[in-house]
N, C-alpha and C positions, 0 to 999 in steps of 0.2 A: 687485164685490171683486178689486183688484189682482191679476193673473196673479203668481207668486213667481218665475217663469220669463223671462230677457231673454232674448228670441230676435229676430235678424235675419239678413240677408243679404244681400249685398254681389258684385257681378261686379268681377272686375281681369285684367289680361292677367300673362301667364307672362313678363316680357321677357328674362329668361336663356333662353328658348329661342327669341327672334325670330329670323326667318331674312329677310333681304329686307323689312326694313321692316314684316314681319309678324308678329304674336305669338300665341299659343291664348289663347281667353275662359276661364276658369274662373268658378263662382261657389262663393262661401265660405257653409257654414251655420254662424254661430255662438249658442251656447246657452250661458248661463251662464258666457261667458266661453271655453269650450271649443271649437273649431271643426272643420268638415272640410270639404273641396273636391271639386268635381264638376266635370268638365269639359265644355263645351257640345259640343266636338269640333268648333267652327268657328276659326278663324284671322280676326283681323280689323287692318286698317291700323292701327299704333301712331297715326299724326297724328292717325285718325278719330274715337279714342275718348276720350271727356271722364270721368275716373276720379270727379269729384266729383258730375257730374250724371247718372254712369250711365248716359249717352248714345252713341250711336253715329252720327256724320254719314254723310252722303251717301244718294242717292237711287237707288243700282243694284238688282238685282235679288239681288246678293248680298248688301246693306246689310239688304235687307228680311227676307232669310232671317234672318239673324243676329236682329233685332230681335223677327223672331216668335220663334226659339228662346228669348229672354231671356223676353220673357212666357210661354210656355210654361211656363219652368222655375220661373218666380216663382209661377204656379198650381201646379203639382205639389209646390213647395216646403211652400208654405202649408196644401196640402190634406193632404200626407202629417205634417204639425205638428199639424193639427186633428185628423185620425183617430188618431194615437197619442194624443192625450189623450183623446178620448173612447173610445178603446178599453181606457184606463185600462192602457196598457203601458209599459212602460220608454222614456225618453223623454231623448235625448243627440241633439248633432249627429251622431252615426253613425248611430244608430237610424232619423231623418230620412232622410239619406244612402240606407241601405240599403232603406227604404220607397221612397224615388223612382226608384231603382234596380233595385229588384225581387226584392232577395234577404234580406229581413229575417225570412221564416216562421220556417226552421227552427234555423239556428246560434243564435239569441236565449237557448236555456236550456241549463241545466248538460248535461242528457243528451243533447239533440241535439249539444252539443260533443264527450261523450265518444265520442259513436258516430261520429263525424265522425273523432278521432283515433284511435281503437282500429278501425275496421275500412276507412273509407276510406283512411286512410294507412299501414296495417298492413302494405303493401309496401314500405314504408320503416324496417322497423323489425324486428328480428331476432325470432324466436320467444320465445326466451327472457326479453328484456326486455318483448314485447309482452306476455308472462304475467305479469308485474307491473304492467304498465300495466291490464289488467284487475282485477287484486285492488285496486288503488287506487280505480276504477271501482265494483267490489263496495261496496265499504267506505263509499264519498260516499252512494251509493245510499243504504245501509241508515242512515248519519247522517240524510239526509233525511227517510224514514217514521218512524224511531224516535225521533228529537230534535225534527226541525223540524214533523214531523208532515204532511209534503206528499211528492207524490213528482218534482217537478221544481221550478225554480226559474230564473228570468231571471238571464244574466250581470251584468246592472248590478246586481242584490239580492244579490250576493255580495261581501261587505266584509268589513274585517280580523276584527271579529267573528264570522263566520262561520267562517273558518279557523283563531280561538283555540277557538271550541267544537267544531270539530272533531276538533283536537288532542286536546282535554281529553275529549272521547268516546271516542277510539282509546286513551289512554292507562287511562282506564277502564271498558274495554270487557272484559267476561267472553268471553274465548275459546270459540269450539268447540273439541268434542272431538277430540285431538290437534292441535289448534292453541298455539303458547307465546303469553304475555299481550304487548302490543305495548310494548316499550320505546323509550325516547328516540332511538334512531337509526333503529329500525325506522320511527317515527314521521315522522322528519325524510324519508325515501328517500320515504314514500307523499306528504310534504309539496311534495316536491322535483320528484316527475311531476306532481300537480296542478297546480303553479307552471309546467311546461312543456307541459301541456296547455292552459292557460289562455292562455299565451303565444302559441297558435296563434289564438284569437280574436283577442287585440290586434291580430296581423298582417294578420289577412283583412278586420280593420275592424268585427268584430262586435259591440265594445264599446269603449269608451275605457275604462272601468272597469280598475284596474290593484288587485287587493286586498294582492299580493304586496308593493305597494311599499316598506312598512316592514318586511316579513318579514325573520328574522334566521336563518340557517343555525346549530343549536349541536349538532354531533357531539362527543359524547364519545368520544376518542381510547381505545382500547384496544391491550394488548398483542395482536398476532395469533398463536396456537398453532402450535407446528410439531414436529415430530419431531426429536429427538437421533438423532447417529450411532449411540450404540448400539442405542436403540429402532429405528432403520432396519433395523438388524443382528438385531434379534431378529423383526421383520417377515420377512426374509427366509428365516429358520432354521425357521420356522413349516412344519411338514410335516402328512400325513394330510389334506390339502385334496383336494376334489373336484377335476376337471377344469376347472370355470367358476370355482371360487373361487382356483384356480393360475393361471389367466389375470389374473382381476383381481388378484390379488396382482402379478404382474409388471408388470402395466400401471402400478400404482399405484405400483413402484417404479421404473420406466422417467421417470416424470414426476418424480418426485422429484430426478431425475438429469438433466432437462432442463427442466422448469418449465412444459410444455404443461398449459393449462388442459386438461378430458375433451374438450368440445366441439372443441377442435383435434385432438387427438389421433385419436380417431373418424374424424377426416376427414383423417387424416396418409397420405399415398401416396407412391409410387415417384419422382412429379416433385417432390417436397418434399424428398428426399435428393439432396443435392448434394456433389461430392468436388470439391476443391481442387486448385490444383499440387501443392501438396505430399503430396497423398494424404491429406488428414485429411477425415472425412466432417460436413457439417452439414447441420440441419434450416433450411430456407429458406422461411417461409410467410407469408400474411397472416391474421392473428387472426380468427377467424371474426366475435368481437364487433364488432370495428371493419372488415369488409368492408366493407359500404354507404356508410362516410363515408371512407374513407382505403385507396390502395393502398401503405401503406407496409410494408415485409416486415421481419420481423426474423429474427435467426440465431442458432443454438444448436450450440455444437462437440461432436460425439456423445462422450461418453467411453466408454473400452473396456465397460463392464458394459452400457449403454445399446445398442450393437454388440452386443452377446451376445443381447441378448433378442429383437432385432429380428429375425436370425437365426435364433434359435427357432422366429418363429411364419411364415418364408418360407414353408410349406408348407402354412399353416393354409386349410382349404376354406372357411370362412367369411370370411377377409380376399382370397381369391384371387376369390370370387362379389362381394364387395362393392368390388374394386379399392383397398383399403386395405392400410395396413402392418399392423393391427392386427384381430381379432375384436371385436366392442362387443358391449355390452348395455345397458339403459334407465340412466339416472342411479339410479334408486330401487333396482335391482338390485346394481348397484358398491358402494353404502354400504351395503347391507344385508350383502355379504357382507366388505366392509372392518370392519364392527363383530365379525362372528364372527371375523376373522384377528387382531384387536385383543384380541379377550379372549382367544384362544390364546395369543398373544404376551405377554398380562399388561401392558397397556399404558392407563393410566386416562386416557387423553384421549378426548375425541372426535374420531375419526377418520373424517372423510368424504373424498372425493377430493380435494377441493379442500385441502386439508393437504397435498399432495404438493408443492404451487405455491409455499406458503408454506415449505416446508422446503429447495426448492431455495432460496428468496431468501433465506433467513437460514443456515441449516445449512451446505449444500451450497457456498455460494456466499460470501457477505457474512463467514461466519467463518473462512472459508481466503482474506481476501486478496482477494477479486475486488473490483475498485472499484464503487461506485454506479451508474455511467455504465454501464458495462458489463452490470451485473445489470437495469438498466433497457431496455437494447434486447435483451437474451435474452426478458425479460417480454413484449415487444411494447409497453409504456410509450409514452403520446403524452407524459407527463410525469414527470420521475425525484418529485415529490411523492408520485403514485401506488406509488413501488416503496418510498418512506419509510413509507408506511402498511402496506403487507405485510410489511416487515422489521422488526425490532426486535434492539436489543441486548442481548444476554444476559450472563451472570454470567462465562461462560468466555472470552467475546472481552475483556470489562473486564480482567479475569485473567491473561491474556496481554498484553495492553496493558502492565498496569502491573508485570507480570514485567521487562517489555523495558525501561521506564524505571527502574524497578530496577537493572536489569543496568547502566544507563548510567549512572546515579548513581554507581553502587559502583566504575565501571572511571574514571571521571575522578574520584575521589575519590582511588582508588590512584595514578592515574598522578600527581598533585597532591603526593603525599608523597613521592616517589620521589626 
């Protein structure tokens, strides 16, 4: 029976890397119109190479070594092709190349790829981000077992249908106790992480398969909640708090005035406070989230109330021991205390610490006329589009803008009637 695969190999010179009339010799493996190249690690005289006949002229010792290398590679490639077919393993130009070069064992399956990304590459990823990758890994493994009835799958077997089925499974999945159902935007985050992990396999040559080629990111844009000034005032006025709850309230208000994320707040130290020539104090630091990817700093001018909060904790023993400006708690404790504070302040919103960052972006800055570009810099965003997601135009700003327009129209009409 005729094989459905079209398999061939040919040797060629990379003349763009030619030096002194000699160029490196490569072999190209082609399977079903897709190819991969392997270097022979040999340079040959361009004038001695016959591309049509795939032969090298010359009787010297060096030419003999090149011809032997060609012979061995032809044998290795053909053996790899036949072995992969016999073992019923994924067959592509890349898997043949991997078998010839000896690195085709572990990275060919989804589980080994996830392990490589989340363990071997962990030092390149921030802990908070890595935690999300582990969540995606857990759901992918759960999907394999419950829906595909397998524990693992070869990368070349993952196609667009696999991705679609995974998405349907996540949207219909009954959440565990204490979890929320998976919505569209949460699913898109899992898909984006899955796509990035799969990209590692493609870049390393572990697969030529790209199941995300036709994947479309469909995020439902929602207004990000924030506190009004009156609500922030009610939080300031809450009394009867424990010492720990009082600290959390102060830290929350401080971030409403500076836009710091909690991970940046708890690492804020004296070296991040800078005094300019005009006597103004600034926060100058690199976002924890971006520290491994960029050294770009952000700057926030400290408002008087923010400076008062800093002075309040100047002698705090826990902050002194940690060599930070403020004492810190776990994220879970902080959000637990904020929930209590919000209930006492009679705020009917889900108040988490990240709400402070939204409040700074919208209520404290944009609504008071601070340009979007300045807000984007203070939040440490690489793109102003990210800032536009955090902020929202509220009725108050629309009202102010329209009142200004109405006054302008009235003035123009009056001046025209005089």
